[in-house]
NUBAKE-83932 format. One line per 10 residues: number of its first residue (from 1); their letters; for each residue x, y, z of N, C-alpha, C, O, CB. Coordinates in steps of 0.1 Angstrom, whole numbers. Glycine has a CB too. Layout:
NUM	A	X Y Z X Y Z X Y Z X Y Z X Y Z  ...
end
This chain:
1	MDNPQTGEIA	491 -193 -134 493 -204 -124 480 -206 -116 474 -196 -112 505 -200 -115  476 -218 -114 464 -221 -107 465 -216 -92 476 -218 -86 460 -235 -107  454 -211 -87 454 -207 -73 453 -220 -64 444 -228 -66 442 -198 -70  463 -222 -55 462 -234 -47 449 -235 -39 445 -246 -36 474 -235 -38  444 -224 -35 431 -224 -27 420 -231 -35 411 -238 -30 427 -210 -23  420 -228 -48 410 -234 -57 411 -249 -57 401 -256 -56 411 -229 -71  423 -254 -57 425 -269 -56 421 -275 -43 415 -285 -43 440 -272 -59  423 -268 -32 419 -273 -19 404 -273 -18 399 -283 -12 425 -264 -8  398 -263 -23 383 -263 -22 377 -274 -31 367 -280 -27 378 -249 -27  383 -276 -42 378 -287 -51 380 -301 -44 371 -309 -46 386 -287 -64
11	VLQQKIGSVQ	390 -303 -37 392 -315 -29 381 -317 -19 376 -328 -18 406 -316 -22  378 -306 -12 367 -307 -2 354 -310 -9 346 -318 -4 366 -293 6  351 -304 -20 339 -307 -27 338 -322 -32 328 -328 -32 337 -298 -40  350 -327 -36 351 -341 -40 348 -350 -29 341 -360 -30 364 -343 -47  353 -346 -17 351 -355 -5 337 -356 -2 331 -366 1 359 -349 7  330 -344 -2 316 -344 1 308 -352 -8 298 -359 -4 310 -329 1  312 -352 -21 304 -359 -31 307 -374 -32 300 -381 -38 307 -353 -44  318 -378 -24 322 -392 -25 315 -401 -15 316 -414 -16 337 -393 -23  307 -395 -6 300 -403 4 286 -399 5 281 -389 0 307 -402 18  278 -408 11 263 -406 12 261 -400 26 260 -407 36 255 -419 10
21	LPPELLEKAK	259 -387 26 256 -380 39 241 -378 41 234 -377 31 264 -367 40  236 -376 53 222 -372 55 220 -359 48 229 -350 48 219 -371 70  208 -357 41 206 -345 33 209 -332 40 215 -323 34 191 -345 29  204 -330 52 206 -318 59 221 -315 62 226 -304 61 198 -317 73  228 -326 65 243 -325 68 250 -322 55 260 -314 55 248 -337 75  245 -327 44 252 -325 31 250 -310 28 260 -304 23 245 -333 20  238 -304 30 236 -290 27 245 -282 36 250 -271 32 221 -287 29  246 -286 48 255 -278 58 269 -278 53 276 -268 53 253 -284 72  274 -290 49 288 -291 44 290 -283 32 300 -276 30 292 -306 42  281 -283 23 282 -275 10 282 -260 14 290 -253 8 270 -278 1
31	GMVERLDRIA	274 -256 23 274 -242 27 287 -238 33 292 -227 30 263 -240 37  294 -247 41 307 -243 46 317 -242 35 326 -233 36 311 -254 56  317 -250 25 326 -249 14 324 -237 6 333 -230 2 326 -262 5  311 -234 4 308 -221 -4 313 -209 4 318 -200 -2 293 -220 -6  311 -209 17 316 -198 25 331 -197 24 337 -186 23 312 -200 40  338 -208 24 353 -209 23 357 -203 9 367 -196 8 358 -223 24  349 -206 -1 352 -201 -14 351 -186 -15 359 -179 -21 343 -208 -25  340 -181 -8 339 -166 -8 350 -160 -1 355 -149 -5 325 -163 -1  354 -166 10 366 -160 18 378 -160 9 386 -150 10 368 -168 31  380 -170 2 392 -171 -7 392 -160 -17 403 -154 -20 393 -185 -14
41	KMGGNYVVEF	380 -157 -23 379 -147 -33 380 -133 -28 385 -124 -35 366 -149 -41  375 -131 -15 374 -118 -10 387 -114 -1 388 -103 4 362 -116 -1  395 -124 1 408 -121 9 406 -121 24 413 -114 30 413 -108 4  397 -129 29 396 -130 43 406 -140 50 416 -143 43 381 -135 47  403 -144 62 413 -153 69 411 -167 64 405 -175 71 411 -152 85  416 -170 53 413 -182 46 419 -194 53 413 -205 55 418 -182 32  431 -193 58 439 -204 64 431 -210 76 429 -222 77 453 -199 69  426 -201 85 419 -206 97 406 -212 93 402 -223 98 416 -194 107  399 -206 84 386 -211 79 388 -224 72 380 -234 74 379 -201 70  398 -226 64 401 -238 57 404 -249 67 399 -260 66 413 -237 47
51	DNTNRYIDWI	412 -246 77 415 -257 87 403 -262 94 401 -274 96 425 -251 97  394 -253 98 382 -257 105 372 -265 96 367 -275 100 374 -244 110  371 -260 84 362 -267 74 367 -280 70 360 -290 69 360 -258 62  380 -281 67 387 -293 63 385 -304 74 382 -315 72 401 -291 60  388 -300 87 387 -309 98 372 -314 100 370 -326 102 391 -302 111  363 -305 98 349 -309 100 345 -319 89 338 -329 91 340 -297 100  348 -316 77 344 -324 65 352 -338 66 346 -348 62 348 -317 52  364 -338 71 371 -350 73 364 -359 82 363 -371 80 385 -347 78  358 -354 93 351 -362 103 338 -367 97 335 -379 98 349 -354 115  330 -358 92 316 -362 88 317 -372 76 308 -381 75 308 -350 84
61	TALPWNKKSD	327 -371 67 328 -381 56 334 -394 60 334 -404 52 336 -374 45  340 -394 72 346 -407 77 337 -415 85 340 -426 89 359 -404 84  326 -410 89 317 -417 98 307 -426 91 304 -424 79 308 -407 106  304 -437 97 295 -448 90 281 -444 91 273 -451 99 298 -461 97  276 -434 84 262 -430 85 253 -441 80 242 -443 85 260 -418 76  257 -449 70 249 -460 65 255 -473 64 249 -483 60 245 -456 51  267 -475 69 274 -487 69 272 -495 82 274 -490 93 290 -485 66  269 -508 80 267 -517 92 271 -531 88 270 -535 76 253 -516 98  274 -539 98 278 -553 95 265 -561 97 256 -558 104 289 -557 105  265 -573 91 254 -582 92 256 -591 105 267 -596 107 253 -591 80
71	DILDLNHAKE	246 -592 113 247 -600 125 248 -615 122 241 -620 114 236 -597 134  257 -622 130 257 -636 130 248 -640 143 252 -637 154 272 -642 131  238 -647 141 229 -651 152 228 -666 153 217 -671 156 215 -644 150  239 -672 152 240 -687 153 243 -690 167 254 -688 172 251 -693 143  233 -696 174 235 -698 189 245 -709 192 252 -708 202 221 -702 195  246 -719 183 256 -729 185 270 -724 184 279 -727 191 254 -741 175  272 -715 173 285 -709 171 288 -700 184 300 -700 188 285 -700 159  279 -692 188 281 -683 200 285 -692 212 294 -688 220 269 -675 203  277 -702 215 280 -711 226 294 -717 226 301 -717 236 269 -722 227  298 -722 214 311 -728 213 322 -718 215 332 -721 222 312 -734 199
81	LLNKKHYGLQ	320 -706 210 330 -695 211 331 -691 226 342 -689 231 327 -683 203  320 -689 233 320 -685 247 327 -696 256 334 -692 265 306 -682 252  324 -708 253 330 -719 261 344 -721 258 352 -724 267 322 -732 258  348 -718 246 362 -719 242 371 -708 249 382 -711 252 364 -718 227  365 -696 250 373 -685 255 371 -682 270 379 -675 276 370 -673 247  361 -688 276 358 -684 290 354 -697 297 345 -704 293 346 -674 291  360 -699 309 357 -710 317 346 -706 327 347 -695 333 370 -716 324  337 -714 330 326 -711 340 317 -700 334 313 -700 323 333 -706 353  313 -691 343 305 -679 340 292 -684 333 287 -677 324 312 -670 331  286 -695 338 274 -701 331 262 -691 331 255 -690 321 270 -714 338
91	SAKERILEYL	260 -684 342 249 -675 342 250 -664 332 241 -660 325 247 -669 357  262 -658 331 265 -647 322 264 -652 308 258 -645 299 279 -641 324  269 -664 305 268 -670 291 253 -672 287 249 -669 276 276 -683 290  245 -677 297 231 -680 294 224 -667 291 216 -667 282 225 -686 306  227 -656 298 220 -643 295 224 -638 281 216 -632 274 224 -633 306  236 -640 277 241 -636 264 234 -644 253 229 -638 243 256 -637 262  233 -657 255 226 -666 245 211 -662 244 205 -662 234 228 -680 249  205 -659 256 191 -654 256 189 -642 248 180 -640 240 186 -652 270  199 -632 249 198 -620 241 199 -623 226 191 -617 219 209 -611 245  208 -632 222 210 -635 208 197 -642 203 193 -640 191 222 -644 206
101	AVRKLNPSGR	191 -650 211 179 -657 207 168 -647 204 161 -648 194 174 -668 217  166 -638 213 156 -628 211 159 -619 199 150 -615 191 154 -618 223  172 -616 197 176 -608 185 173 -616 172 169 -610 162 191 -605 186  174 -629 173 172 -637 161 157 -637 157 153 -636 146 176 -651 163  148 -637 168 134 -637 166 129 -623 162 120 -622 154 127 -641 178  136 -613 167 131 -599 164 144 -590 162 148 -583 171 123 -593 176  149 -591 149 162 -583 146 161 -568 149 171 -562 151 166 -586 132  149 -562 147 147 -548 149 144 -544 163 142 -532 165 137 -543 139  143 -553 172 139 -550 186 150 -542 193 162 -543 189 135 -562 193  146 -536 204 156 -529 212 164 -538 220 159 -547 227 149 -518 221
111	APIMALIGLV	177 -537 220 186 -546 228 187 -541 242 188 -529 245 200 -546 221  186 -550 252 189 -546 266 204 -542 267 212 -548 260 185 -558 275  206 -533 276 220 -529 279 226 -538 290 222 -537 301 221 -514 283  235 -547 286 241 -557 295 251 -549 304 260 -543 298 247 -569 288  250 -551 317 260 -545 326 267 -556 333 261 -563 342 253 -535 336  280 -558 331 287 -569 337 294 -563 350 302 -554 349 298 -574 327  289 -568 361 294 -563 374 302 -573 381 298 -584 384 281 -559 383  314 -569 385 323 -579 392 337 -572 395 340 -562 390 325 -591 384  345 -579 403 358 -574 407 367 -574 395 365 -580 384 364 -583 418  378 -567 396 389 -566 386 394 -580 383 396 -588 392 400 -557 391
121	GTGKTTLASS	395 -583 370 401 -596 366 391 -607 365 395 -619 363 411 -600 375  378 -605 366 368 -616 365 363 -618 351 355 -626 349 356 -613 374  369 -611 341 366 -614 327 356 -606 320 351 -610 310 362 -628 326  353 -594 326 342 -586 321 346 -581 306 338 -582 297 340 -574 330  358 -575 305 361 -569 292 363 -580 281 358 -578 270 375 -562 293  369 -591 284 371 -602 274 357 -608 271 355 -612 259 380 -612 279  348 -609 280 335 -614 277 327 -605 267 321 -610 258 326 -616 290  328 -592 270 322 -582 261 328 -584 246 321 -583 237 324 -568 266  341 -585 246 348 -587 233 343 -600 226 341 -600 213 363 -588 234  340 -610 234 335 -623 228 321 -621 222 318 -628 213 336 -634 238
131	VAEAMGRKFE	313 -613 229 300 -611 224 300 -605 210 293 -609 201 292 -601 233  309 -595 208 311 -589 195 316 -599 185 311 -599 173 321 -577 196  325 -607 189 331 -617 179 320 -627 175 319 -631 164 343 -625 186  312 -631 185 301 -641 183 291 -636 173 286 -643 165 294 -645 195  288 -623 174 278 -616 165 284 -611 152 277 -607 143 272 -605 172  297 -612 150 304 -607 138 304 -592 137 304 -586 126 297 -612 126  304 -585 149 304 -570 149 317 -565 153 325 -572 159 293 -565 159  320 -553 149 332 -546 153 331 -543 168 320 -542 174 334 -533 146  343 -543 175 343 -541 189 352 -529 193 363 -527 188 349 -553 197  346 -520 201 354 -508 205 352 -506 220 341 -509 226 349 -495 198
141	RIPFGGIGDA	363 -502 227 362 -501 242 365 -486 245 375 -480 240 373 -510 248  357 -480 254 359 -467 259 361 -468 274 352 -471 281 347 -458 256  373 -465 279 376 -466 293 371 -454 300 373 -443 296 391 -468 296  364 -456 311 358 -445 319 367 -442 331 364 -431 338 344 -448 323  376 -450 335 384 -447 347 391 -434 347 399 -431 338 394 -458 349  387 -425 357 393 -412 358 388 -401 349 393 -390 350 407 -414 356  378 -404 341 372 -393 333 367 -382 342 360 -384 351 360 -399 324  372 -370 339 368 -358 347 360 -348 340 358 -337 345 380 -352 352  355 -351 328 347 -341 320 338 -348 310 343 -357 303 357 -331 313  325 -344 311 316 -351 302 319 -348 287 315 -355 278 302 -346 305
151	LYLRGQSRAY	327 -337 284 331 -334 271 340 -345 264 341 -346 252 338 -320 270  346 -353 273 354 -364 268 345 -373 260 349 -379 250 360 -372 280  332 -375 264 322 -383 257 315 -375 246 313 -380 235 312 -389 266  312 -363 250 303 -355 241 309 -347 231 303 -342 221 295 -345 250  323 -344 232 330 -336 222 329 -321 226 321 -317 235 324 -338 208  336 -313 219 337 -299 221 332 -291 209 335 -295 198 351 -295 225  326 -280 212 321 -271 201 333 -267 192 344 -264 197 313 -259 207  330 -266 179 340 -261 170 344 -246 172 353 -241 165 335 -263 155  336 -240 180 340 -226 183 353 -225 191 360 -214 191 329 -219 192  357 -236 197 370 -236 204 381 -241 195 379 -250 187 369 -245 217
161	PDAEPGAIIK	393 -235 197 405 -240 189 408 -255 192 407 -259 204 417 -231 191  412 -262 182 416 -276 184 404 -285 189 407 -296 195 428 -277 193  392 -281 187 381 -289 192 380 -302 184 385 -303 172 367 -281 190  375 -313 190 374 -325 183 362 -333 189 357 -329 199 387 -334 185  357 -343 181 345 -350 186 348 -358 199 360 -359 203 341 -360 176  338 -363 206 339 -370 218 342 -385 215 343 -389 204 327 -369 226  344 -393 226 349 -406 225 339 -415 218 343 -425 211 351 -412 239  326 -412 218 316 -421 212 317 -420 197 318 -430 190 301 -417 216  318 -408 191 320 -406 177 333 -411 172 334 -417 161 319 -391 173  344 -409 180 357 -415 177 356 -430 175 362 -436 167 367 -411 187
171	ALRRAGTKNP	349 -437 185 347 -451 184 340 -456 172 344 -466 166 340 -456 197  330 -448 168 322 -452 156 331 -450 143 331 -459 134 310 -443 154  340 -440 143 349 -438 132 359 -450 131 361 -455 120 356 -425 133  364 -454 142 373 -465 142 367 -478 138 372 -486 130 380 -467 157  354 -480 143 347 -492 139 344 -493 124 344 -504 118 334 -493 148  340 -481 119 336 -481 105 322 -487 102 319 -488 90 346 -489 97  315 -490 113 301 -494 111 293 -487 121 298 -482 132 300 -510 113  279 -486 119 270 -479 128 264 -488 138 256 -484 146 259 -472 120  268 -501 138 262 -511 147 273 -519 154 272 -531 156 253 -520 140  284 -513 159 294 -520 166 289 -524 180 279 -519 185 307 -513 167
181	VILLDEIDRV	297 -532 187 296 -534 201 305 -524 208 317 -524 205 299 -549 206  300 -515 216 308 -505 223 308 -508 238 298 -507 244 304 -490 220  320 -511 243 321 -514 257 324 -501 265 334 -494 262 332 -524 260  315 -497 274 317 -486 283 323 -492 296 316 -496 304 303 -478 286  336 -491 297 344 -499 307 346 -491 320 351 -480 320 357 -503 301  341 -498 331 343 -492 344 336 -479 346 343 -469 350 358 -491 348  324 -478 344 316 -465 345 315 -461 359 311 -449 361 302 -467 338  318 -469 369 318 -465 383 330 -458 387 331 -453 399 315 -477 392  340 -457 378 353 -451 382 356 -437 377 367 -433 376 364 -460 378  345 -430 373 347 -416 368 350 -407 380 348 -411 391 334 -411 360
191	DEAARATIMG	356 -396 377 359 -386 387 347 -382 394 337 -379 388 367 -374 381  347 -381 407 335 -378 415 329 -364 412 317 -363 411 339 -378 430  338 -354 409 333 -341 406 325 -340 393 316 -332 392 345 -331 405  328 -349 384 321 -349 371 310 -360 370 304 -361 359 331 -350 360  308 -368 380 300 -379 379 286 -376 375 280 -383 366 299 -386 393  280 -365 380 266 -362 377 264 -359 362 255 -364 356 261 -350 385  273 -351 356 272 -348 342 275 -360 333 269 -361 322 281 -336 338  285 -368 337 288 -380 329 276 -390 329 273 -396 319 301 -386 334  270 -391 341 259 -400 342 247 -395 333 240 -403 328 254 -402 357  246 -382 332 236 -376 323 238 -380 309 228 -383 302 236 -361 325
201	VLVELLDPGQ	251 -379 304 254 -383 291 251 -398 289 246 -403 278 269 -380 287  254 -406 299 252 -421 298 237 -424 297 233 -433 289 257 -428 310  228 -416 304 214 -418 302 210 -417 288 202 -424 283 206 -409 312  215 -406 282 212 -404 268 217 -414 258 210 -418 249 217 -390 263  229 -419 261 235 -430 253 227 -443 254 225 -450 244 249 -432 257  222 -446 266 216 -459 268 201 -459 267 195 -470 268 221 -464 282  195 -448 266 181 -447 266 176 -449 251 179 -440 243 175 -434 272  168 -459 248 163 -461 234 155 -450 229 154 -448 217 155 -474 234  149 -442 238 141 -430 233 149 -418 230 144 -409 224 131 -427 243  162 -418 233 171 -407 231 183 -409 222 187 -400 215 176 -402 244
211	NSAYTDHFLD	188 -422 222 201 -424 215 199 -425 200 209 -426 193 207 -436 220  187 -424 194 186 -424 180 189 -410 174 190 -409 162 172 -428 176  191 -400 183 194 -387 178 205 -381 187 203 -370 192 182 -378 177  216 -389 190 226 -384 198 235 -373 191 240 -375 180 236 -396 203  236 -362 198 243 -351 192 256 -348 199 256 -344 211 234 -338 192  267 -350 192 280 -346 196 282 -331 194 278 -326 183 291 -355 189  288 -324 204 290 -310 202 298 -306 190 296 -295 184 297 -304 215  308 -314 187 317 -310 175 309 -312 162 309 -303 154 329 -319 175  302 -323 161 294 -326 148 283 -316 147 279 -311 136 289 -340 148  276 -313 159 264 -304 159 254 -310 149 247 -302 142 268 -290 155
221	YPFDLSEVLF	253 -323 149 243 -329 140 240 -343 146 250 -350 150 248 -330 125  228 -348 147 225 -360 154 230 -372 147 229 -373 134 210 -361 156  235 -382 154 239 -395 149 230 -406 155 228 -405 168 254 -398 151  225 -415 147 217 -426 152 225 -437 159 232 -444 152 208 -431 141  224 -438 172 231 -449 179 222 -460 183 226 -469 190 237 -443 192  210 -461 178 200 -471 182 205 -485 178 200 -495 184 187 -468 176  214 -486 168 218 -500 164 231 -504 171 236 -515 168 220 -500 149  237 -495 179 249 -499 186 245 -508 198 235 -505 204 256 -486 191  253 -518 200 251 -527 212 260 -522 222 272 -524 222 253 -542 209  255 -515 232 264 -510 243 264 -521 254 254 -527 258 258 -497 249
231	IVTANNSTNI	276 -523 259 278 -532 271 286 -524 281 295 -517 278 286 -545 267  281 -525 293 287 -517 304 294 -526 314 290 -537 317 276 -509 312  305 -522 320 312 -529 331 314 -520 343 315 -508 341 325 -535 326  314 -526 354 317 -518 367 321 -528 377 318 -540 377 304 -510 371  329 -523 387 333 -532 398 322 -534 408 321 -545 414 346 -526 405  314 -523 409 301 -525 417 292 -514 412 296 -505 405 304 -524 433  280 -514 417 270 -505 412 268 -493 422 259 -484 419 256 -512 411  276 -491 432 274 -481 442 275 -467 436 267 -458 439 284 -482 453  284 -465 427 287 -451 422 280 -449 408 283 -439 401 301 -449 420  270 -457 405 262 -455 393 249 -449 396 242 -454 405 261 -469 385
241	STAVLDRLEL	245 -439 389 233 -432 393 220 -441 390 221 -450 382 231 -419 384  210 -438 398 198 -446 397 192 -446 382 187 -456 377 187 -441 407  193 -434 376 187 -432 363 195 -441 353 189 -447 344 189 -418 358  208 -443 355 215 -452 346 212 -466 349 210 -474 340 231 -449 347  212 -470 362 209 -484 366 195 -488 360 194 -500 357 209 -485 381  186 -479 360 172 -483 355 173 -487 340 164 -494 336 163 -471 356  183 -484 333 185 -487 319 194 -499 316 197 -503 305 190 -475 311  199 -505 327 208 -516 326 202 -529 330 193 -530 339 221 -513 334  207 -540 324 204 -554 329 216 -559 335 226 -563 328 199 -563 317  216 -560 349 228 -564 356 231 -579 355 222 -587 357 226 -560 371
251	ISMPSYSDEE	244 -582 352 248 -595 351 260 -597 361 270 -590 359 252 -600 336  259 -605 371 270 -606 380 281 -615 375 279 -625 369 265 -613 393  294 -610 377 306 -617 373 313 -622 386 320 -614 392 315 -608 364  310 -634 390 315 -638 404 330 -640 404 337 -642 394 309 -651 408  336 -639 416 350 -642 418 352 -657 415 343 -665 416 355 -639 432  365 -660 411 368 -674 408 374 -681 421 381 -675 429 379 -675 397  370 -694 423 376 -702 433 390 -706 429 394 -705 417 367 -714 437  398 -711 439 411 -716 435 411 -727 425 419 -728 416 419 -720 448  401 -736 427 399 -748 418 396 -743 403 402 -748 394 388 -757 423  388 -733 402 385 -727 389 397 -721 383 399 -722 371 373 -717 390
261	KITIGKDFVL	405 -714 391 417 -707 386 427 -717 381 434 -715 371 423 -698 397  428 -729 388 437 -739 383 433 -744 369 442 -745 360 438 -751 393  420 -746 367 416 -750 354 418 -739 344 423 -742 332 401 -754 355  415 -727 347 417 -716 338 432 -714 335 436 -712 323 412 -702 344  441 -715 345 455 -714 343 460 -725 333 468 -722 324 462 -715 356  456 -737 336 461 -749 328 456 -749 314 463 -751 304 458 -762 335  443 -746 312 436 -748 300 434 -736 291 432 -737 279 422 -754 302  436 -724 297 434 -712 289 446 -703 289 451 -699 279 422 -704 295  451 -699 302 461 -689 302 475 -694 298 482 -688 290 463 -684 317  479 -706 302 492 -712 299 493 -714 284 503 -710 278 495 -725 306
271	PRALEEAKLT	483 -721 277 484 -723 263 485 -710 255 493 -709 245 473 -731 258  478 -700 259 478 -687 253 492 -680 254 497 -675 245 467 -678 258  497 -681 266 510 -675 269 521 -682 261 530 -675 256 514 -675 284  521 -695 260 531 -703 252 530 -699 238 540 -698 231 529 -718 254  518 -698 233 516 -694 219 521 -680 216 528 -678 205 501 -695 215  519 -671 225 524 -657 222 539 -657 223 546 -649 216 519 -648 233  545 -666 230 560 -666 231 566 -676 221 578 -677 220 565 -671 245  557 -682 212 562 -691 202 569 -703 208 579 -708 203 571 -684 192  564 -708 220 570 -720 226 560 -731 224 548 -729 226 574 -717 241  565 -743 222 556 -754 221 553 -759 235 560 -756 244 562 -766 212
281	ADKLSIDQAV	542 -767 237 538 -771 250 548 -780 257 548 -781 269 525 -779 249  557 -787 249 566 -796 255 578 -788 261 587 -794 268 572 -806 245  579 -775 258 590 -767 264 588 -763 278 598 -760 285 592 -755 255  576 -763 283 573 -759 297 562 -768 302 551 -767 297 569 -744 297  565 -775 312 555 -783 319 555 -780 334 565 -776 339 558 -799 317  543 -781 340 541 -777 354 535 -788 361 524 -793 358 532 -764 355  542 -793 372 536 -803 380 523 -800 386 521 -788 391 546 -807 391  514 -809 387 501 -807 393 501 -802 407 493 -793 411 492 -819 392  511 -806 414 512 -803 429 515 -788 431 512 -783 442 523 -811 435  520 -781 421 524 -767 424 514 -757 420 515 -745 422 537 -764 417
291	WPKIVRPLGF	503 -762 413 493 -752 408 486 -744 419 484 -732 417 483 -760 400  483 -750 431 477 -742 441 485 -730 445 480 -720 449 474 -751 453  499 -732 445 507 -720 448 508 -710 437 511 -698 440 521 -725 452  506 -715 425 507 -706 413 495 -697 413 496 -685 410 508 -713 400  483 -702 417 471 -694 416 470 -685 428 461 -676 428 459 -703 415  478 -687 439 477 -678 450 491 -675 455 495 -679 466 469 -685 462  499 -668 447 513 -666 451 514 -655 461 524 -655 469 521 -662 439  505 -646 462 506 -634 471 493 -632 479 491 -621 483 510 -621 463  485 -642 480 472 -640 487 461 -641 477 463 -643 465 472 -627 494  449 -639 483 437 -641 474 435 -629 465 437 -618 468 424 -642 483
301	DGGIRTLERT	431 -633 452 427 -623 442 414 -628 435 414 -639 430 439 -621 432  404 -620 436 391 -625 431 391 -628 416 383 -636 411 380 -614 433  399 -621 408 400 -623 394 412 -631 390 418 -638 398 400 -610 387  415 -631 377 427 -639 372 438 -630 367 447 -635 360 422 -648 361  437 -617 370 448 -608 365 461 -612 370 471 -612 363 444 -593 369  462 -614 383 475 -618 390 480 -632 384 491 -634 381 474 -619 405  470 -641 382 473 -654 376 479 -653 362 489 -659 359 461 -663 376  474 -644 354 479 -642 341 493 -636 341 502 -640 334 470 -632 333  495 -626 350 509 -621 352 519 -631 356 530 -632 351 509 -609 361  515 -639 366 524 -650 371 528 -660 360 540 -663 358 517 -657 382
311	INNMVRKTAL	518 -664 352 521 -674 342 529 -668 331 538 -674 325 508 -680 337  525 -656 327 533 -649 316 548 -647 321 557 -649 313 527 -635 313  550 -645 333 563 -643 339 571 -657 338 583 -657 334 563 -638 353  564 -667 341 570 -681 340 574 -684 326 585 -689 324 560 -691 345  565 -681 317 568 -684 302 580 -675 298 589 -680 290 556 -681 294  581 -662 302 592 -654 297 605 -659 303 615 -659 296 590 -639 302  605 -663 316 618 -668 322 622 -681 315 634 -683 312 616 -671 337  612 -689 311 615 -702 304 621 -698 290 631 -705 286 603 -710 302  615 -689 283 620 -685 270 635 -680 271 643 -683 263 611 -674 264  638 -672 282 651 -667 283 661 -678 286 672 -679 280 652 -657 295
321	QIVSGEVQQV	657 -688 294 666 -699 297 669 -708 284 680 -713 282 660 -708 308  658 -710 276 660 -718 264 668 -710 253 677 -716 247 646 -721 258  665 -697 251 673 -690 241 687 -688 245 696 -688 236 666 -676 239  690 -686 258 704 -685 263 712 -698 263 724 -698 266 704 -678 276  705 -709 261 712 -722 260 713 -729 273 720 -739 274 725 -720 254  707 -724 284 708 -730 297 701 -744 297 706 -753 303 702 -721 308  689 -744 291 681 -757 291 675 -758 277 675 -749 269 671 -757 302  669 -770 275 662 -772 263 647 -772 266 638 -770 257 665 -786 256  643 -776 278 629 -775 283 629 -774 298 639 -777 305 621 -788 278  618 -769 303 617 -766 318 605 -774 323 594 -774 318 615 -751 320
331	TINEQNLPQY	607 -780 335 596 -786 343 596 -778 356 606 -779 364 598 -801 345  585 -772 359 584 -765 372 578 -774 382 567 -779 381 575 -752 370  585 -775 393 581 -784 404 583 -777 418 586 -765 418 589 -797 405  580 -784 429 581 -777 442 595 -772 445 596 -762 452 576 -786 452  605 -778 440 619 -774 443 623 -761 436 628 -752 442 629 -785 439  619 -759 423 623 -747 416 612 -737 414 615 -726 408 628 -751 402  601 -739 420 589 -730 418 593 -716 423 589 -706 416 578 -735 426  599 -714 435 602 -701 440 609 -691 430 606 -679 430 610 -701 452  618 -697 422 625 -688 412 616 -683 401 619 -674 393 637 -695 407  604 -689 399 595 -685 389 583 -676 394 576 -671 386 589 -697 382
341	LPQ	581 -676 407 570 -668 413 574 -654 416 586 -651 419 565 -675 425  565 -644 416 568 -631 420 572 -630 434 566 -638 443 556 -621 417  581 -622 438 586 -621 451 579 -610 459 582 -607 470 601 -619 452
end
């Protein structure tokens, strides 16, 4: 009867041989498998060693060491997409188009790190996602709110049980390419006690002189991040270290006026909410006179997060009324508006 350990080791060898790894990492992986083979033959603690080796090889063979997507650098396409998905924000859009233009002239040049600074709900995250879509790149988001340990980003050494890579390497694995757009979201909201060490990791991530050999503690082998387009968001720059700020190109995301919110609500949020609920536009109409109350139901909000919640709530209530047979379509006016607004 074949030894099951022999089969497991053969699978690991096959995994290593099925991908193109950096030469030094390939030798390292082969050495780990050879050591595992020796332990199997000599009767050592094979189970623990196999688990560690298998987990490590699973990670290194799943990473996009050589895979990347081709950039789309069509400025007209990018402009149309940005205008279709985002109302206003002309200054931010212009900066993005400038970046794409330089990228088209010099594809191998270092990309500036765009930092979108503005209040909650001003469109920072969705704008970053649109940059990725315009360029034809994968998009990954890493939330920084409440992070209390730099190891969340950097990973943990394999010397510890259940160690795993950090958030950067995990994002690359999910993306499947070595040049995705990675959003570092709300970097000003990390835990105060860990801020200094987290800012230190950010310097390495965002510095062109350092990120070509970024070393995660779990991998213990450098990964080239120089082709990643990092985009940073923050509510303000107060809690961002000077060293990190020096590596960022700040782009202000202004608060929306009530007039802008009315346009965004009518032309962007409502059509999207109706589409998600599978309702046609004729099923819900809103009188022009009530829009000022819809955009400010509970007081001023610099972003559109509250507006989105309010309109989504209106659409859900309309869907319930139609499905339950109460009505065939709804018109929201000054008389019935209160039953659709948050209390």
